[in-house]
Phi, psi and omega in degrees: 000319182301311188287330176297311177301314179303321176295321181293326184287333170277352182297321172306319176292319176303308176304315177306315179292331182286323180288334175295318179298317178298322180294319175295323174296326182285327176294315178298325176297311182299323171291322173301315178300319183297311179297326179299336184292326192263345186252161176289142180303331176296326182280315182207090176295156183290158182302327185293316180301316184290322173293318176297321176300311185294316182298327180289318177303317179291320184292323180297333183100346184305311194283332185291318179296314181297311174302319181293321184291311181301311181297316180303312174305306186295311183290337174290308177302320181296311180307313183294321185283323180299313183294304183291314183292324180289312186294317189284326175292321175295319177292324170300319186297330182297328190235130173298323177296315176304316186294317177297318185290334184277338185303308183301321183287324171295326175298316182299318184290318184290320184281341178275122186299144180300329179297327181293315180293328184294313181305310182301307180300333181291317187289325183282311187254353181065221185262020173283178171306328189299333184296295178297325183295318172294319173303316181297312184306309183293327185279332186266341184302298184315302183299324177294314183296319174298313179304311177294322172296318176295324179300316179289312185295339190254008172308134183288114186296330178296323175299315176311310181291330172298316176303314178290325180299315189265009176050046177297135175309142177317315184289325179297324176295315180307301192273340184249348177243310182280312187297314177306317184290310179302319181294333183292332175266331182293319184295315173298327174304308187303311181294319168302310178297332177291325168299315172309317186295322179287326179286321184291322183291322177294315168318304185295319182286330176308314187259350187229347192231164182250006177221169179098181185284328177303321176291322179291329184288325176302322180287321177295322180300313185292336178260009180049043182264087178295314180298323174301309182297314178300325181291315175300322175300319180289331180286322183291314181299326172292317180295322174302312180296319181300310179301319190284317195267334181267341183240304188293306185302323179288320175296319173307312178293331174284318180298314179266034177294328182302333179301320184276000180260347185289000000 
């Protein structure tokens, strides 16, 4: 009951943040409608046409299966990078030597374009799920690793000394002192990586698989179906926003509740 009361207490602020996001999306929609009045429909169809196309895809059931495939691949690669990148980043942050040794590797991963990793993945995994999943993992790993490493490296030494002076139990140090600080660095990195995962997985599917949203975009491109292309893009962005605001954002608000109590 206590957790439910806490969630209900924070619900107004969460809804207000959601309305702000909706307002920004409505402004984008208005700009899209305005631009479509001046451009050829083949270049930029109006939002109503695109939404009608998307409604047709959802009604026919085609969109759900393709979105499910894309979401499974994106979230699998994202989850792997989240787990491995967070753990390795925190371990590297414990040592200055490890942090310095990790910097060239992170630079290589950041500097190598995702299309390069995709070509390698196609050679290694072929047209299987391994290709998009591996590409997503490599693309999402650097921001998560850096966020975890910086979170550990920036821990206040005076807080550590205070915890030692008051002989705080190890679990209390972990959950009340270390994790809140590290998570304040990790959550922005996770949200950034989540957006990267959806962009990269669609690109990988476009070039390497016969199913998923990327493959559907390849079909609409070959048919010069701009409305269909935008409908798939809207579907992907909508799924991404749902994962971020319905999954990550509530968890973030609960974990960082201590900021409002400070």
